[in-house]
PyMOL Python script that loads the backbone (N, CA, C, O; Angstrom):
from pymol import cmd

cmd.read_pdbstr("""\
ATOM      1  N   MET A   1       5.110   1.574  10.528  1.00  0.00           N
ATOM      2  CA  MET A   1       5.385   2.087   9.622  1.00  0.00           C
ATOM      3  C   MET A   1       4.398   3.322   9.630  1.00  0.00           C
ATOM      4  O   MET A   1       3.289   3.380  10.162  1.00  0.00           O
ATOM      5  N   ALA A   2       5.084   4.318   8.895  1.00  0.00           N
ATOM      6  CA  ALA A   2       4.253   5.370   8.638  1.00  0.00           C
ATOM      7  C   ALA A   2       3.214   5.360   7.618  1.00  0.00           C
ATOM      8  O   ALA A   2       3.344   4.549   6.702  1.00  0.00           O
ATOM      9  N   THR A   3       2.088   6.221   7.633  1.00  0.00           N
ATOM     10  CA  THR A   3       1.089   5.909   6.654  1.00  0.00           C
ATOM     11  C   THR A   3       0.797   7.638   6.247  1.00  0.00           C
ATOM     12  O   THR A   3       0.971   8.629   6.955  1.00  0.00           O
ATOM     13  N   ARG A   4       0.342   7.543   4.967  1.00  0.00           N
ATOM     14  CA  ARG A   4      -0.087   8.914   4.392  1.00  0.00           C
ATOM     15  C   ARG A   4      -1.521   8.535   3.878  1.00  0.00           C
ATOM     16  O   ARG A   4      -1.868   7.525   3.266  1.00  0.00           O
ATOM     17  N   LYS A   5      -2.133   9.431   4.220  1.00  0.00           N
ATOM     18  CA  LYS A   5      -3.805   9.573   3.757  1.00  0.00           C
ATOM     19  C   LYS A   5      -3.976  10.253   2.180  1.00  0.00           C
ATOM     20  O   LYS A   5      -3.821  11.471   2.090  1.00  0.00           O
ATOM     21  N   ILE A   6      -4.268   9.532   1.050  1.00  0.00           N
ATOM     22  CA  ILE A   6      -4.178  10.178  -0.278  1.00  0.00           C
ATOM     23  C   ILE A   6      -5.500   9.826  -0.741  1.00  0.00           C
ATOM     24  O   ILE A   6      -6.200   9.032  -0.113  1.00  0.00           O
ATOM     25  N   THR A   7      -5.885  10.399  -1.849  1.00  0.00           N
ATOM     26  CA  THR A   7      -7.280  10.170  -2.511  1.00  0.00           C
ATOM     27  C   THR A   7      -7.155   9.573  -3.645  1.00  0.00           C
ATOM     28  O   THR A   7      -6.272   9.996  -4.390  1.00  0.00           O
ATOM     29  N   ILE A   8      -7.871   8.601  -4.028  1.00  0.00           N
ATOM     30  CA  ILE A   8      -7.694   7.668  -5.217  1.00  0.00           C
ATOM     31  C   ILE A   8      -9.325   7.501  -5.825  1.00  0.00           C
ATOM     32  O   ILE A   8     -10.367   7.543  -5.170  1.00  0.00           O
ATOM     33  N   THR A   9      -9.193   7.351  -6.927  1.00  0.00           N
ATOM     34  CA  THR A   9     -10.595   7.007  -7.642  1.00  0.00           C
ATOM     35  C   THR A   9     -10.629   5.762  -7.994  1.00  0.00           C
ATOM     36  O   THR A   9      -9.658   5.212  -8.514  1.00  0.00           O
ATOM     37  N   VAL A  10     -11.872   5.102  -7.728  1.00  0.00           N
ATOM     38  CA  VAL A  10     -12.154   3.703  -7.808  1.00  0.00           C
ATOM     39  C   VAL A  10     -13.421   3.417  -8.390  1.00  0.00           C
ATOM     40  O   VAL A  10     -14.440   4.006  -8.031  1.00  0.00           O
ATOM     41  N   PRO A  11     -13.403   2.485  -9.329  1.00  0.00           N
ATOM     42  CA  PRO A  11     -14.938   2.198  -9.837  1.00  0.00           C
ATOM     43  C   PRO A  11     -15.951   1.944  -8.608  1.00  0.00           C
ATOM     44  O   PRO A  11     -15.514   1.595  -7.511  1.00  0.00           O
ATOM     45  N   ASP A  12     -17.310   2.136  -8.845  1.00  0.00           N
ATOM     46  CA  ASP A  12     -18.175   2.170  -7.959  1.00  0.00           C
ATOM     47  C   ASP A  12     -18.377   0.601  -7.486  1.00  0.00           C
ATOM     48  O   ASP A  12     -18.601   0.256  -6.326  1.00  0.00           O
ATOM     49  N   GLU A  13     -18.254  -0.255  -8.596  1.00  0.00           N
ATOM     50  CA  GLU A  13     -18.541  -1.784  -8.431  1.00  0.00           C
ATOM     51  C   GLU A  13     -17.496  -2.265  -7.553  1.00  0.00           C
ATOM     52  O   GLU A  13     -17.692  -3.031  -6.609  1.00  0.00           O
ATOM     53  N   LEU A  14     -16.320  -1.760  -7.919  1.00  0.00           N
ATOM     54  CA  LEU A  14     -15.220  -2.556  -7.189  1.00  0.00           C
ATOM     55  C   LEU A  14     -15.382  -1.971  -5.774  1.00  0.00           C
ATOM     56  O   LEU A  14     -15.295  -2.808  -4.876  1.00  0.00           O
ATOM     57  N   VAL A  15     -15.611  -0.635  -5.382  1.00  0.00           N
ATOM     58  CA  VAL A  15     -15.767  -0.339  -3.927  1.00  0.00           C
ATOM     59  C   VAL A  15     -16.759  -1.349  -3.245  1.00  0.00           C
ATOM     60  O   VAL A  15     -16.462  -1.949  -2.212  1.00  0.00           O
ATOM     61  N   GLU A  16     -18.037  -1.505  -3.938  1.00  0.00           N
ATOM     62  CA  GLU A  16     -18.979  -2.263  -3.085  1.00  0.00           C
ATOM     63  C   GLU A  16     -18.568  -3.792  -3.144  1.00  0.00           C
ATOM     64  O   GLU A  16     -18.928  -4.504  -2.207  1.00  0.00           O
ATOM     65  N   SER A  17     -18.006  -4.216  -3.945  1.00  0.00           N
ATOM     66  CA  SER A  17     -17.449  -5.674  -4.010  1.00  0.00           C
ATOM     67  C   SER A  17     -16.597  -5.546  -2.663  1.00  0.00           C
ATOM     68  O   SER A  17     -16.917  -6.291  -1.736  1.00  0.00           O
ATOM     69  N   ILE A  18     -15.579  -4.690  -2.494  1.00  0.00           N
ATOM     70  CA  ILE A  18     -14.776  -4.753  -1.347  1.00  0.00           C
ATOM     71  C   ILE A  18     -15.486  -4.583  -0.051  1.00  0.00           C
ATOM     72  O   ILE A  18     -15.238  -5.233   0.965  1.00  0.00           O
ATOM     73  N   LYS A  19     -16.418  -3.625  -0.171  1.00  0.00           N
ATOM     74  CA  LYS A  19     -17.253  -3.401   1.174  1.00  0.00           C
ATOM     75  C   LYS A  19     -17.824  -4.724   1.582  1.00  0.00           C
ATOM     76  O   LYS A  19     -17.791  -5.085   2.758  1.00  0.00           O
ATOM     77  N   GLY A  20     -18.315  -5.405   0.688  1.00  0.00           N
ATOM     78  CA  GLY A  20     -19.078  -6.784   0.718  1.00  0.00           C
ATOM     79  C   GLY A  20     -18.419  -7.800   1.562  1.00  0.00           C
ATOM     80  O   GLY A  20     -18.981  -8.696   2.191  1.00  0.00           O
ATOM     81  N   ARG A  21     -16.758  -7.469   1.476  1.00  0.00           N
ATOM     82  CA  ARG A  21     -15.807  -8.390   2.205  1.00  0.00           C
ATOM     83  C   ARG A  21     -15.209  -7.870   3.507  1.00  0.00           C
ATOM     84  O   ARG A  21     -14.792  -8.669   4.345  1.00  0.00           O
ATOM     85  N   VAL A  22     -15.153  -6.489   3.711  1.00  0.00           N
ATOM     86  CA  VAL A  22     -14.706  -6.160   4.667  1.00  0.00           C
ATOM     87  C   VAL A  22     -15.482  -4.953   5.715  1.00  0.00           C
ATOM     88  O   VAL A  22     -16.487  -4.399   5.270  1.00  0.00           O
ATOM     89  N   ASP A  23     -15.100  -4.673   6.761  1.00  0.00           N
ATOM     90  CA  ASP A  23     -16.346  -3.426   7.294  1.00  0.00           C
ATOM     91  C   ASP A  23     -15.523  -2.174   6.625  1.00  0.00           C
ATOM     92  O   ASP A  23     -14.473  -2.084   5.988  1.00  0.00           O
ATOM     93  N   ALA A  24     -16.412  -1.355   7.036  1.00  0.00           N
ATOM     94  CA  ALA A  24     -15.659   0.272   6.507  1.00  0.00           C
ATOM     95  C   ALA A  24     -14.385   0.765   6.680  1.00  0.00           C
ATOM     96  O   ALA A  24     -13.773   1.442   5.853  1.00  0.00           O
ATOM     97  N   ARG A  25     -13.916   0.350   7.974  1.00  0.00           N
ATOM     98  CA  ARG A  25     -12.638   0.568   8.033  1.00  0.00           C
ATOM     99  C   ARG A  25     -11.458  -0.330   7.725  1.00  0.00           C
ATOM    100  O   ARG A  25     -10.292  -0.013   7.964  1.00  0.00           O
ATOM    101  N   GLY A  26     -11.895  -1.636   7.100  1.00  0.00           N
ATOM    102  CA  GLY A  26     -11.043  -2.292   6.303  1.00  0.00           C
ATOM    103  C   GLY A  26     -10.678  -2.150   5.018  1.00  0.00           C
ATOM    104  O   GLY A  26      -9.754  -2.716   4.434  1.00  0.00           O
ATOM    105  N   VAL A  27     -11.768  -1.044   4.437  1.00  0.00           N
ATOM    106  CA  VAL A  27     -11.191  -0.749   2.653  1.00  0.00           C
ATOM    107  C   VAL A  27     -10.041  -0.485   2.646  1.00  0.00           C
ATOM    108  O   VAL A  27      -9.265  -1.138   1.948  1.00  0.00           O
ATOM    109  N   SER A  28      -9.602   0.601   3.467  1.00  0.00           N
ATOM    110  CA  SER A  28      -8.034   1.158   3.122  1.00  0.00           C
ATOM    111  C   SER A  28      -7.032  -0.020   3.179  1.00  0.00           C
ATOM    112  O   SER A  28      -6.173  -0.209   2.318  1.00  0.00           O
ATOM    113  N   ALA A  29      -7.225  -0.812   4.293  1.00  0.00           N
ATOM    114  CA  ALA A  29      -6.360  -1.929   4.573  1.00  0.00           C
ATOM    115  C   ALA A  29      -6.400  -2.807   3.317  1.00  0.00           C
ATOM    116  O   ALA A  29      -5.325  -3.166   2.837  1.00  0.00           O
ATOM    117  N   TYR A  30      -7.259  -3.086   2.892  1.00  0.00           N
ATOM    118  CA  TYR A  30      -7.941  -3.836   1.529  1.00  0.00           C
ATOM    119  C   TYR A  30      -6.916  -3.466   0.497  1.00  0.00           C
ATOM    120  O   TYR A  30      -6.016  -4.228   0.143  1.00  0.00           O
ATOM    121  N   ILE A  31      -7.121  -2.129  -0.013  1.00  0.00           N
ATOM    122  CA  ILE A  31      -6.794  -1.324  -1.028  1.00  0.00           C
ATOM    123  C   ILE A  31      -5.147  -1.374  -0.812  1.00  0.00           C
ATOM    124  O   ILE A  31      -4.425  -1.648  -1.771  1.00  0.00           O
ATOM    125  N   ALA A  32      -4.496  -1.045   0.737  1.00  0.00           N
ATOM    126  CA  ALA A  32      -3.300  -0.909   0.678  1.00  0.00           C
ATOM    127  C   ALA A  32      -2.663  -2.406   0.565  1.00  0.00           C
ATOM    128  O   ALA A  32      -1.536  -2.431   0.069  1.00  0.00           O
ATOM    129  N   ALA A  33      -3.122  -3.433   0.885  1.00  0.00           N
ATOM    130  CA  ALA A  33      -2.496  -4.739   0.685  1.00  0.00           C
ATOM    131  C   ALA A  33      -2.672  -5.071  -0.878  1.00  0.00           C
ATOM    132  O   ALA A  33      -1.849  -5.854  -1.352  1.00  0.00           O
ATOM    133  N   ALA A  34      -3.691  -4.537  -1.746  1.00  0.00           N
ATOM    134  CA  ALA A  34      -3.512  -4.863  -2.962  1.00  0.00           C
ATOM    135  C   ALA A  34      -2.452  -3.946  -3.502  1.00  0.00           C
ATOM    136  O   ALA A  34      -1.698  -4.513  -4.293  1.00  0.00           O
ATOM    137  N   ALA A  35      -2.210  -2.748  -3.294  1.00  0.00           N
ATOM    138  CA  ALA A  35      -1.177  -1.965  -3.807  1.00  0.00           C
ATOM    139  C   ALA A  35       0.235  -2.626  -3.400  1.00  0.00           C
ATOM    140  O   ALA A  35       1.154  -2.681  -4.216  1.00  0.00           O
ATOM    141  N   ALA A  36       0.351  -3.133  -2.061  1.00  0.00           N
ATOM    142  CA  ALA A  36       1.622  -3.720  -1.552  1.00  0.00           C
ATOM    143  C   ALA A  36       1.744  -5.093  -2.619  1.00  0.00           C
ATOM    144  O   ALA A  36       2.865  -5.469  -2.959  1.00  0.00           O
ATOM    145  N   HIS A  37       0.690  -5.698  -3.040  1.00  0.00           N
ATOM    146  CA  HIS A  37       0.931  -6.882  -3.600  1.00  0.00           C
ATOM    147  C   HIS A  37       1.533  -6.397  -5.120  1.00  0.00           C
ATOM    148  O   HIS A  37       2.565  -6.919  -5.543  1.00  0.00           O
ATOM    149  N   GLN A  38       0.903  -5.490  -5.808  1.00  0.00           N
ATOM    150  CA  GLN A  38       0.903  -4.931  -6.752  1.00  0.00           C
ATOM    151  C   GLN A  38       2.570  -4.761  -7.085  1.00  0.00           C
ATOM    152  O   GLN A  38       3.197  -5.382  -7.944  1.00  0.00           O
ATOM    153  N   ASP A  39       3.141  -3.641  -6.059  1.00  0.00           N
ATOM    154  CA  ASP A  39       4.138  -3.181  -5.928  1.00  0.00           C
ATOM    155  C   ASP A  39       5.619  -4.271  -5.791  1.00  0.00           C
ATOM    156  O   ASP A  39       6.750  -4.006  -6.198  1.00  0.00           O
ATOM    157  N   ALA A  40       5.099  -5.689  -5.000  1.00  0.00           N
ATOM    158  CA  ALA A  40       6.072  -6.613  -4.968  1.00  0.00           C
ATOM    159  C   ALA A  40       6.183  -7.227  -6.049  1.00  0.00           C
ATOM    160  O   ALA A  40       7.180  -7.904  -6.302  1.00  0.00           O
ATOM    161  N   MET A  41       4.968  -7.063  -7.033  1.00  0.00           N
ATOM    162  CA  MET A  41       4.995  -8.018  -8.655  1.00  0.00           C
ATOM    163  C   MET A  41       6.029  -7.052  -9.183  1.00  0.00           C
ATOM    164  O   MET A  41       7.015  -7.577  -9.701  1.00  0.00           O
ATOM    165  N   ASP A  42       5.977  -5.623  -9.141  1.00  0.00           N
ATOM    166  CA  ASP A  42       6.431  -4.952 -10.010  1.00  0.00           C
ATOM    167  C   ASP A  42       8.141  -5.165  -9.887  1.00  0.00           C
ATOM    168  O   ASP A  42       8.987  -5.212 -10.780  1.00  0.00           O
ATOM    169  N   ARG A  43       8.258  -5.257  -8.603  1.00  0.00           N
ATOM    170  CA  ARG A  43       9.871  -5.177  -8.097  1.00  0.00           C
ATOM    171  C   ARG A  43      10.072  -6.639  -8.519  1.00  0.00           C
ATOM    172  O   ARG A  43      11.189  -6.661  -9.035  1.00  0.00           O
ATOM    173  N   LEU A  44       9.582  -7.780  -8.553  1.00  0.00           N
ATOM    174  CA  LEU A  44      10.061  -9.333  -9.010  1.00  0.00           C
ATOM    175  C   LEU A  44      10.236  -8.942 -10.312  1.00  0.00           C
ATOM    176  O   LEU A  44      11.345  -9.277 -10.727  1.00  0.00           O
ATOM    177  N   ARG A  45       9.412  -8.229 -11.296  1.00  0.00           N
ATOM    178  CA  ARG A  45       9.650  -8.046 -12.946  1.00  0.00           C
ATOM    179  C   ARG A  45      10.801  -7.478 -13.010  1.00  0.00           C
ATOM    180  O   ARG A  45      11.577  -7.962 -13.834  1.00  0.00           O
ATOM    181  N   GLU A  46      11.214  -6.464 -12.303  1.00  0.00           N
ATOM    182  CA  GLU A  46      12.101  -5.572 -12.461  1.00  0.00           C
ATOM    183  C   GLU A  46      13.620  -6.260 -12.267  1.00  0.00           C
ATOM    184  O   GLU A  46      14.671  -6.094 -12.886  1.00  0.00           O
ATOM    185  N   LEU A  47      13.264  -7.095 -11.145  1.00  0.00           N
ATOM    186  CA  LEU A  47      14.595  -8.238 -10.586  1.00  0.00           C
ATOM    187  C   LEU A  47      14.555  -9.039 -11.791  1.00  0.00           C
ATOM    188  O   LEU A  47      15.662  -9.151 -12.317  1.00  0.00           O
ATOM    189  N   GLY A  48      13.697  -9.572 -12.326  1.00  0.00           N
ATOM    190  CA  GLY A  48      13.885 -10.658 -13.520  1.00  0.00           C
ATOM    191  C   GLY A  48      14.673  -9.794 -14.637  1.00  0.00           C
ATOM    192  O   GLY A  48      15.744 -10.179 -15.106  1.00  0.00           O
ATOM    193  N   ASP A  49      14.122  -8.746 -14.969  1.00  0.00           N
ATOM    194  CA  ASP A  49      14.323  -8.100 -15.958  1.00  0.00           C
ATOM    195  C   ASP A  49      16.154  -7.840 -15.763  1.00  0.00           C
ATOM    196  O   ASP A  49      16.908  -8.021 -16.720  1.00  0.00           O
ATOM    197  N   ARG A  50      16.565  -7.486 -14.655  1.00  0.00           N
ATOM    198  CA  ARG A  50      18.025  -7.087 -14.416  1.00  0.00           C
ATOM    199  C   ARG A  50      18.923  -8.449 -14.598  1.00  0.00           C
ATOM    200  O   ARG A  50      19.997  -8.550 -15.192  1.00  0.00           O
ATOM    201  N   LEU A  51      18.089  -9.589 -13.837  1.00  0.00           N
ATOM    202  CA  LEU A  51      18.679 -10.682 -13.994  1.00  0.00           C
ATOM    203  C   LEU A  51      19.197 -11.067 -15.475  1.00  0.00           C
ATOM    204  O   LEU A  51      20.356 -11.251 -15.847  1.00  0.00           O
ATOM    205  N   GLU A  52      17.914 -11.140 -16.258  1.00  0.00           N
ATOM    206  CA  GLU A  52      17.947 -11.202 -17.820  1.00  0.00           C
ATOM    207  C   GLU A  52      19.195 -10.699 -18.255  1.00  0.00           C
ATOM    208  O   GLU A  52      20.108 -11.404 -18.684  1.00  0.00           O
ATOM    209  N   ASP A  53      19.226  -9.205 -18.114  1.00  0.00           N
ATOM    210  CA  ASP A  53      20.159  -8.569 -18.694  1.00  0.00           C
ATOM    211  C   ASP A  53      21.326  -8.953 -18.518  1.00  0.00           C
ATOM    212  O   ASP A  53      22.047  -8.979 -19.515  1.00  0.00           O
ATOM    213  N   GLU A  54      21.911  -9.388 -17.157  1.00  0.00           N
ATOM    214  CA  GLU A  54      22.965  -9.684 -16.740  1.00  0.00           C
ATOM    215  C   GLU A  54      23.433 -11.018 -17.121  1.00  0.00           C
ATOM    216  O   GLU A  54      24.544 -11.117 -17.643  1.00  0.00           O
ATOM    217  N   TYR A  55      22.612 -12.199 -16.890  1.00  0.00           N
ATOM    218  CA  TYR A  55      22.808 -13.653 -17.261  1.00  0.00           C
ATOM    219  C   TYR A  55      22.259 -14.185 -18.403  1.00  0.00           C
ATOM    220  O   TYR A  55      22.606 -15.314 -18.751  1.00  0.00           O
ATOM    221  N   GLY A  56      21.363 -13.483 -19.118  1.00  0.00           N
ATOM    222  CA  GLY A  56      20.706 -13.894 -20.230  1.00  0.00           C
ATOM    223  C   GLY A  56      19.473 -14.736 -19.977  1.00  0.00           C
ATOM    224  O   GLY A  56      19.181 -15.076 -18.831  1.00  0.00           O
ATOM    225  N   SER A  57      18.810 -15.047 -20.936  1.00  0.00           N
ATOM    226  CA  SER A  57      17.433 -15.662 -20.802  1.00  0.00           C
ATOM    227  C   SER A  57      17.450 -17.055 -19.942  1.00  0.00           C
ATOM    228  O   SER A  57      18.519 -17.644 -19.779  1.00  0.00           O
ATOM    229  N   VAL A  58      16.440 -17.473 -19.491  1.00  0.00           N
ATOM    230  CA  VAL A  58      16.317 -18.721 -18.961  1.00  0.00           C
ATOM    231  C   VAL A  58      15.922 -19.691 -20.279  1.00  0.00           C
ATOM    232  O   VAL A  58      15.005 -19.532 -21.084  1.00  0.00           O
ATOM    233  N   THR A  59      16.937 -20.753 -20.213  1.00  0.00           N
ATOM    234  CA  THR A  59      16.534 -21.682 -21.714  1.00  0.00           C
ATOM    235  C   THR A  59      15.204 -22.483 -21.220  1.00  0.00           C
ATOM    236  O   THR A  59      14.632 -22.368 -20.137  1.00  0.00           O
ATOM    237  N   ALA A  60      14.901 -23.258 -22.230  1.00  0.00           N
ATOM    238  CA  ALA A  60      13.415 -24.033 -22.037  1.00  0.00           C
ATOM    239  C   ALA A  60      14.037 -25.071 -21.234  1.00  0.00           C
ATOM    240  O   ALA A  60      13.215 -25.351 -20.361  1.00  0.00           O
ATOM    241  N   GLU A  61      14.994 -25.722 -21.106  1.00  0.00           N
ATOM    242  CA  GLU A  61      15.286 -26.520 -20.024  1.00  0.00           C
ATOM    243  C   GLU A  61      15.360 -26.254 -18.630  1.00  0.00           C
ATOM    244  O   GLU A  61      14.931 -26.939 -17.702  1.00  0.00           O
ATOM    245  N   GLU A  62      16.007 -25.085 -18.606  1.00  0.00           N
ATOM    246  CA  GLU A  62      16.213 -24.521 -17.030  1.00  0.00           C
ATOM    247  C   GLU A  62      14.479 -24.102 -16.395  1.00  0.00           C
ATOM    248  O   GLU A  62      14.086 -24.119 -15.229  1.00  0.00           O
ATOM    249  N   GLU A  63      13.777 -23.777 -17.564  1.00  0.00           N
ATOM    250  CA  GLU A  63      12.382 -23.512 -17.097  1.00  0.00           C
ATOM    251  C   GLU A  63      11.586 -24.540 -16.688  1.00  0.00           C
ATOM    252  O   GLU A  63      10.817 -24.460 -15.730  1.00  0.00           O
ATOM    253  N   ARG A  64      11.785 -25.801 -17.583  1.00  0.00           N
ATOM    254  CA  ARG A  64      11.175 -27.084 -17.005  1.00  0.00           C
ATOM    255  C   ARG A  64      11.546 -27.940 -15.938  1.00  0.00           C
ATOM    256  O   ARG A  64      10.854 -28.820 -15.428  1.00  0.00           O
ATOM    257  N   ALA A  65      12.971 -27.524 -15.579  1.00  0.00           N
ATOM    258  CA  ALA A  65      13.494 -27.968 -14.293  1.00  0.00           C
ATOM    259  C   ALA A  65      13.073 -27.364 -13.405  1.00  0.00           C
ATOM    260  O   ALA A  65      12.848 -28.090 -12.437  1.00  0.00           O
ATOM    261  N   ALA A  66      12.767 -25.992 -13.201  1.00  0.00           N
ATOM    262  CA  ALA A  66      12.294 -25.211 -12.280  1.00  0.00           C
ATOM    263  C   ALA A  66      11.007 -25.567 -12.038  1.00  0.00           C
ATOM    264  O   ALA A  66      10.673 -25.731 -10.865  1.00  0.00           O
ATOM    265  N   LEU A  67      10.208 -25.720 -12.917  1.00  0.00           N
ATOM    266  CA  LEU A  67       8.661 -26.183 -12.930  1.00  0.00           C
ATOM    267  C   LEU A  67       8.514 -27.360 -12.182  1.00  0.00           C
ATOM    268  O   LEU A  67       7.726 -27.536 -11.253  1.00  0.00           O
ATOM    269  N   GLU A  68       9.624 -28.449 -12.818  1.00  0.00           N
ATOM    270  CA  GLU A  68       9.466 -29.692 -11.910  1.00  0.00           C
ATOM    271  C   GLU A  68       9.595 -29.769 -10.511  1.00  0.00           C
ATOM    272  O   GLU A  68       8.981 -30.500  -9.734  1.00  0.00           O
ATOM    273  N   ARG A  69      10.740 -28.664 -10.207  1.00  0.00           N
ATOM    274  CA  ARG A  69      11.018 -28.634  -8.894  1.00  0.00           C
ATOM    275  C   ARG A  69       9.847 -27.924  -8.090  1.00  0.00           C
ATOM    276  O   ARG A  69       9.563 -28.476  -7.027  1.00  0.00           O
ATOM    277  N   ILE A  70       9.166 -26.861  -8.403  1.00  0.00           N
ATOM    278  CA  ILE A  70       8.025 -26.266  -8.008  1.00  0.00           C
ATOM    279  C   ILE A  70       6.988 -27.475  -7.572  1.00  0.00           C
ATOM    280  O   ILE A  70       6.640 -27.639  -6.403  1.00  0.00           O
ATOM    281  N   ALA A  71       6.557 -28.273  -8.632  1.00  0.00           N
ATOM    282  CA  ALA A  71       5.916 -29.441  -8.477  1.00  0.00           C
ATOM    283  C   ALA A  71       6.005 -30.136  -7.361  1.00  0.00           C
ATOM    284  O   ALA A  71       5.150 -30.327  -6.496  1.00  0.00           O
ATOM    285  N   ALA A  72       7.303 -30.573  -7.449  1.00  0.00           N
ATOM    286  CA  ALA A  72       7.781 -31.378  -6.535  1.00  0.00           C
ATOM    287  C   ALA A  72       7.540 -30.779  -5.070  1.00  0.00           C
ATOM    288  O   ALA A  72       7.044 -31.558  -4.255  1.00  0.00           O
ATOM    289  N   ILE A  73       7.832 -29.498  -4.654  1.00  0.00           N
ATOM    290  CA  ILE A  73       7.647 -28.843  -3.451  1.00  0.00           C
ATOM    291  C   ILE A  73       6.157 -29.040  -3.272  1.00  0.00           C
ATOM    292  O   ILE A  73       5.758 -29.749  -2.348  1.00  0.00           O
ATOM    293  N   ASP A  74       5.353 -28.479  -4.063  1.00  0.00           N
ATOM    294  CA  ASP A  74       3.738 -28.502  -3.952  1.00  0.00           C
ATOM    295  C   ASP A  74       3.432 -29.864  -3.686  1.00  0.00           C
ATOM    296  O   ASP A  74       2.653 -29.979  -2.740  1.00  0.00           O
ATOM    297  N   ASP A  75       3.787 -30.933  -4.207  1.00  0.00           N
ATOM    298  CA  ASP A  75       3.321 -32.190  -3.643  1.00  0.00           C
ATOM    299  C   ASP A  75       3.875 -32.564  -2.385  1.00  0.00           C
ATOM    300  O   ASP A  75       3.192 -33.219  -1.597  1.00  0.00           O
ATOM    301  N   TRP A  76       5.104 -32.200  -2.095  1.00  0.00           N
ATOM    302  CA  TRP A  76       5.572 -32.379  -0.443  1.00  0.00           C
ATOM    303  C   TRP A  76       4.556 -31.582   0.527  1.00  0.00           C
ATOM    304  O   TRP A  76       4.154 -32.072   1.583  1.00  0.00           O
ATOM    305  N   HIS A  77       4.246 -30.524   0.141  1.00  0.00           N
ATOM    306  CA  HIS A  77       3.244 -29.647   1.045  1.00  0.00           C
ATOM    307  C   HIS A  77       2.032 -30.513   1.112  1.00  0.00           C
ATOM    308  O   HIS A  77       1.715 -31.024   2.186  1.00  0.00           O
ATOM    309  N   ASP A  78       1.390 -30.692   0.109  1.00  0.00           N
ATOM    310  CA  ASP A  78       0.133 -31.412  -0.044  1.00  0.00           C
ATOM    311  C   ASP A  78       0.134 -32.752   0.698  1.00  0.00           C
ATOM    312  O   ASP A  78      -0.876 -33.182   1.255  1.00  0.00           O
ATOM    313  N   GLU A  79       1.357 -33.422   0.680  1.00  0.00           N
ATOM    314  CA  GLU A  79       1.374 -34.455   1.496  1.00  0.00           C
ATOM    315  C   GLU A  79       1.387 -34.381   3.135  1.00  0.00           C
ATOM    316  O   GLU A  79       0.877 -35.269   3.817  1.00  0.00           O
ATOM    317  N   LYS A  80       2.023 -33.232   3.689  1.00  0.00           N
ATOM    318  CA  LYS A  80       2.201 -32.907   4.959  1.00  0.00           C
ATOM    319  C   LYS A  80       0.893 -32.380   5.501  1.00  0.00           C
ATOM    320  O   LYS A  80       0.557 -32.523   6.676  1.00  0.00           O
ATOM    321  N   ARG A  81       0.011 -31.623   4.371  1.00  0.00           N
ATOM    322  CA  ARG A  81      -1.335 -31.161   4.776  1.00  0.00           C
ATOM    323  C   ARG A  81      -2.315 -32.136   4.971  1.00  0.00           C
ATOM    324  O   ARG A  81      -3.230 -31.914   5.764  1.00  0.00           O
ATOM    325  N   SER A  82      -2.244 -33.196   4.347  1.00  0.00           N
ATOM    326  CA  SER A  82      -3.146 -34.298   4.081  1.00  0.00           C
ATOM    327  C   SER A  82      -3.663 -34.961   5.649  1.00  0.00           C
ATOM    328  O   SER A  82      -2.810 -35.115   6.523  1.00  0.00           O
ATOM    329  N   PRO A  83      -4.952 -35.289   5.880  1.00  0.00           N
ATOM    330  CA  PRO A  83      -5.106 -35.791   7.238  1.00  0.00           C
ATOM    331  C   PRO A  83      -4.448 -37.242   7.222  1.00  0.00           C
ATOM    332  O   PRO A  83      -4.453 -38.074   6.314  1.00  0.00           O
ATOM    333  N   GLY A  84      -3.944 -37.297   8.343  1.00  0.00           N
ATOM    334  CA  GLY A  84      -3.388 -38.523   8.937  1.00  0.00           C
ATOM    335  C   GLY A  84      -1.760 -38.554   8.335  1.00  0.00           C
ATOM    336  O   GLY A  84      -1.032 -39.529   8.522  1.00  0.00           O
ATOM    337  N   ALA A  85      -1.313 -37.303   7.569  1.00  0.00           N
ATOM    338  CA  ALA A  85      -0.036 -37.414   7.410  1.00  0.00           C
ATOM    339  C   ALA A  85       1.142 -37.463   8.835  1.00  0.00           C
ATOM    340  O   ALA A  85       0.896 -37.021   9.957  1.00  0.00           O
ATOM    341  N   ALA A  86       2.086 -37.948   8.510  1.00  0.00           N
ATOM    342  CA  ALA A  86       3.023 -37.990   9.725  1.00  0.00           C
ATOM    343  C   ALA A  86       3.793 -36.581   9.799  1.00  0.00           C
ATOM    344  O   ALA A  86       4.455 -36.218   8.827  1.00  0.00           O
ATOM    345  N   ALA A  87       3.706 -35.813  10.916  1.00  0.00           N
ATOM    346  CA  ALA A  87       4.451 -34.969  11.089  1.00  0.00           C
ATOM    347  C   ALA A  87       5.878 -34.667  11.076  1.00  0.00           C
ATOM    348  O   ALA A  87       6.271 -33.532  11.347  1.00  0.00           O
TER     349      ALA A  87
END
""", "prot")
cmd.dss("prot")
cmd.show_as("cartoon", "prot")
cmd.util.cbc("prot")
cmd.orient("prot")
């Protein structure tokens, strides 16, 4: 992937906090990862808005069913990760 050098302004406290976690060369990668994450969240929000415009809002029942399904998947993953779980 091509890269481009840019200049950004970041609060001193944030820079010091990041530097405490990564070496000097890792600061750019850390900030790039944060920007990529925010870009992905923005794109998901835009997709959600487009889907809502096209299909309407999610009902309370649909939301409840989705949250239950997510909880079931989380439980399944927890069982697979627990010590002694059959593979």
